C-alpha positions as CSV (number, residue, x, y, z in Angstrom):
1,M,22.1,22.6,-5.4
2,T,22.5,25.8,-7.5
3,K,21.7,26.0,-11.2
4,L,24.4,26.2,-13.7
5,T,22.8,29.4,-15.2
6,S,23.3,31.2,-11.9
7,L,27.0,30.5,-11.6
8,T,29.7,33.0,-12.6
9,T,32.3,32.3,-15.2
10,N,35.0,31.9,-12.6
11,Q,33.0,29.3,-10.8
12,L,32.4,27.4,-14.0
13,R,36.1,27.5,-14.8
14,Q,36.9,26.1,-11.3
15,I,34.3,23.3,-11.8
16,L,35.9,22.4,-15.1
17,A,39.4,22.3,-13.6
18,I,38.3,20.1,-10.8
19,K,36.4,17.8,-13.2
20,E,39.6,17.5,-15.3
21,Q,41.6,16.6,-12.2
22,I,39.1,13.9,-11.3
23,E,39.3,12.4,-14.8
24,T,43.1,12.3,-14.7
25,L,43.1,10.7,-11.3
26,Q,40.6,8.1,-12.5
27,S,42.7,7.3,-15.5
28,Q,45.7,6.9,-13.2
29,L,43.8,4.5,-11.0
30,Q,42.6,2.5,-14.0
31,S,46.2,2.1,-15.2
32,I,47.4,1.0,-11.8
33,A,44.4,-1.3,-11.0
34,G,44.3,-2.7,-14.6
35,G,40.6,-2.4,-14.9
36,E,37.7,-0.1,-14.7
37,I,36.9,1.3,-11.3
38,P,33.3,2.2,-10.8
39,T,32.5,5.8,-9.8
40,P,30.3,6.4,-6.8
41,A,27.6,7.8,-9.1
42,A,27.7,4.6,-11.2
43,E,27.4,2.5,-8.0
44,E,24.3,4.3,-6.8
45,A,22.7,4.0,-10.2
46,S,23.4,0.2,-10.5
47,T,21.9,-0.7,-7.1
48,P,18.2,-1.2,-7.4
49,G,15.9,0.5,-5.0
50,K,13.9,-1.4,-2.4
51,R,11.2,-3.2,-4.2
52,K,7.7,-3.2,-2.8
53,Y,5.8,-6.4,-2.5
54,H,2.4,-6.2,-4.1
55,M,-0.3,-8.7,-3.3
56,S,-3.2,-9.2,-5.6
57,A,-6.7,-8.7,-4.2
58,A,-7.6,-12.4,-4.9
59,H,-4.5,-13.6,-2.9
60,R,-5.3,-11.2,-0.1
61,R,-8.9,-12.6,0.2
62,K,-7.5,-16.1,0.1
63,L,-5.0,-15.3,2.9
64,I,-7.7,-13.7,5.0
65,K,-9.9,-16.7,4.7
66,A,-7.1,-19.1,5.6
67,L,-6.2,-17.0,8.7
68,A,-9.8,-16.9,9.8
69,R,-10.1,-20.7,9.4
70,A,-6.9,-21.1,11.5
71,R,-8.2,-18.7,14.1
72,K,-11.5,-20.7,14.4
73,I,-9.5,-24.0,14.8
74,R,-7.3,-22.4,17.5
75,W,-10.3,-21.1,19.4
76,A,-12.1,-24.5,19.2
77,K,-9.0,-26.2,20.7
78,A,-8.9,-23.6,23.5
79,K,-12.6,-24.0,24.3
80,A,-12.3,-27.8,24.3
81,K,-9.5,-27.6,26.8
82,G,-11.5,-25.2,29.0
83,K,-14.5,-27.6,29.1
84,A,-12.4,-30.6,29.9
85,K,-10.7,-28.9,32.8
86,S,-13.1,-27.4,35.3
87,K,-11.6,-24.6,37.5
88,P,-11.3,-25.4,41.2
89,A,-13.8,-23.5,43.4
90,K,-12.5,-20.2,44.7
91,K,-11.5,-20.1,48.3
92,D,-13.7,-17.9,50.5
93,W,-11.3,-15.3,51.8
94,R,-13.9,-13.7,54.1
95,S,-13.3,-14.1,57.8
96,S,-15.6,-16.2,59.9
97,P,-18.0,-14.5,62.4
98,A,-15.8,-15.6,65.3
99,V,-12.7,-14.0,63.8
100,R,-14.6,-10.8,63.0
101,A,-15.9,-10.7,66.6
102,K,-12.4,-11.1,67.9
103,L,-11.0,-8.3,65.7
104,S,-13.9,-6.0,66.7
105,A,-13.2,-6.6,70.4
106,A,-9.5,-5.8,69.9
107,A,-10.4,-2.5,68.1
108,K,-12.9,-1.5,70.8
109,A,-10.2,-2.1,73.5
110,R,-7.7,0.0,71.5
111,W,-10.2,2.9,71.3
112,A,-11.2,2.6,74.9
113,K,-7.5,3.0,75.8
114,A,-7.1,5.9,73.5
115,R,-10.2,7.7,74.8
116,A,-9.0,7.1,78.4
117,E,-5.8,9.0,77.4
118,G,-7.8,11.8,75.9
119,K,-6.9,11.1,72.3
120,T,-9.3,11.6,69.4
121,R,-6.9,9.7,67.0
122,L,-4.9,6.6,67.3
């Protein structure tokens, strides 16, 4: 926004004329509505800004201790459940020696066939 000192006299006269028009229109609105109509500037000033929540240091310490206590209780419950239920033994996914021998024989047969055809890749 420009400063009033940097404006020319013609600009200041235009500003005054516009302001007078605004005032006359506001007075007409008040006479029609029968009461005072707040201006946008007044509305902005009347609404309070967002208030910040301030927590005292003592309350913050108390809250941290309460949260830590709750966390300990929660972990104690989780650990108690874990001890009561033992996990089932994992299934051994490795193949038995017989299955591995069968797969090996099949691979050797495939390679023998490929070599007979003169291939170096499958």
